[in-house]
C-alpha positions as CSV (number, residue, x, y, z in Angstrom):
1,M,-5.3,2.0,26.7
2,A,-6.2,1.4,22.8
3,D,-6.6,4.7,21.1
4,K,-10.3,4.7,20.1
5,S,-9.3,6.8,16.6
6,A,-7.0,4.4,15.8
7,F,-7.5,2.9,12.1
8,S,-7.2,-0.6,10.9
9,V,-5.9,-1.6,7.4
10,I,-7.4,-4.2,5.1
11,I,-5.5,-5.5,2.4
12,S,-7.7,-6.4,-0.6
13,S,-7.0,-9.7,-2.3
14,R,-5.8,-7.9,-5.5
15,A,-3.0,-5.8,-3.5
16,Q,-2.0,-8.7,-1.4
17,K,-1.5,-10.8,-5.0
18,G,0.7,-7.8,-6.2
19,I,2.7,-7.8,-2.9
20,A,3.3,-11.6,-3.3
21,E,3.9,-11.7,-6.9
22,S,6.5,-8.6,-6.5
23,W,8.2,-10.2,-3.7
24,G,8.9,-13.2,-5.6
25,W,10.0,-11.3,-8.7
26,Y,12.5,-9.5,-6.4
27,E,13.4,-12.4,-4.4
28,D,14.2,-14.3,-7.9
29,R,16.7,-11.3,-8.8
30,L,18.5,-11.5,-5.3
31,A,18.2,-13.4,-2.1
32,G,16.6,-11.1,0.4
33,L,15.4,-8.3,-1.9
34,G,12.0,-9.5,-1.6
35,D,12.3,-9.3,2.2
36,R,13.6,-5.5,1.6
37,F,10.6,-4.8,-0.4
38,L,7.9,-6.3,2.0
39,N,9.7,-4.7,4.9
40,E,9.1,-1.4,2.7
41,I,5.5,-2.2,2.2
42,L,5.1,-3.0,5.8
43,D,6.7,0.3,6.8
44,R,4.5,2.2,4.4
45,L,1.3,0.5,5.7
46,H,2.5,1.4,9.3
47,Q,2.9,4.9,8.3
48,I,-0.7,4.8,6.5
49,E,-2.3,3.4,9.8
50,L,-1.1,6.2,12.2
51,N,-1.8,9.1,9.7
52,P,-4.1,8.0,6.7
53,D,-4.2,11.7,5.7
54,R,-0.5,12.2,5.0
55,F,-0.7,11.2,1.6
56,P,-2.3,13.2,-1.3
57,T,-5.6,12.3,-2.6
58,R,-4.9,11.7,-6.5
59,F,-8.4,10.2,-8.1
60,K,-12.0,10.5,-6.4
61,S,-11.1,9.2,-2.7
62,Y,-8.2,7.2,-3.5
63,K,-4.9,8.2,-1.9
64,E,-1.5,7.4,-3.2
65,A,1.6,6.4,-0.8
66,P,5.0,5.7,-2.5
67,V,6.9,2.9,-1.2
68,N,10.5,3.9,-0.5
69,T,13.3,2.5,-2.6
70,F,11.2,0.7,-4.7
71,P,8.9,1.9,-7.7
72,F,5.6,1.2,-6.2
73,L,2.5,3.3,-4.7
74,L,-0.1,1.8,-2.2
75,I,-3.6,2.9,-3.3
76,Y,-5.9,3.2,-0.6
77,R,-9.4,4.8,0.8
78,I,-10.0,5.8,4.2
79,S,-13.5,5.2,5.8
80,K,-13.4,7.6,8.7
81,K,-17.1,6.0,9.8
82,S,-15.6,2.5,10.4
83,N,-11.7,3.4,11.1
84,L,-10.6,1.4,8.2
85,I,-8.0,1.9,5.4
86,R,-8.6,-0.4,2.7
87,V,-5.4,-1.0,0.3
88,V,-7.1,-1.9,-2.8
89,S,-3.7,-1.9,-5.2
90,V,-0.1,-1.9,-4.7
91,F,0.7,-0.2,-8.1
92,H,4.5,-0.6,-10.1
93,T,4.6,3.1,-11.7
94,S,5.9,1.9,-14.7
95,R,2.5,0.5,-15.5
96,N,-0.2,2.1,-17.5
97,P,-1.5,4.8,-15.1
98,K,-5.2,4.3,-16.2
99,K,-5.1,0.8,-14.4
100,K,-4.2,2.2,-10.8
101,Y,-8.1,2.5,-10.0
102,R,-9.4,-0.5,-11.2
């Protein structure tokens, strides 16, 4: 039986592009490293899906979940009305923090 309170994750095109570019960058450095990066992203997304409130709200209603091993944050918002989690950005922590939510 499906859990009616379960959340679905939607990944914005901006976040998808960030994941793909980062995967390519890591894969160019070392074969298999891009796949490790992707697995860490998928693991964190699964954790967010199971417990969206686990990570802190940092700006307005945006939450930030750090990615294990890699210097990235998953920036997301929760819509409890529609049980949706929208990942808006996969943000490299060395970038200008003012650009996290744009």
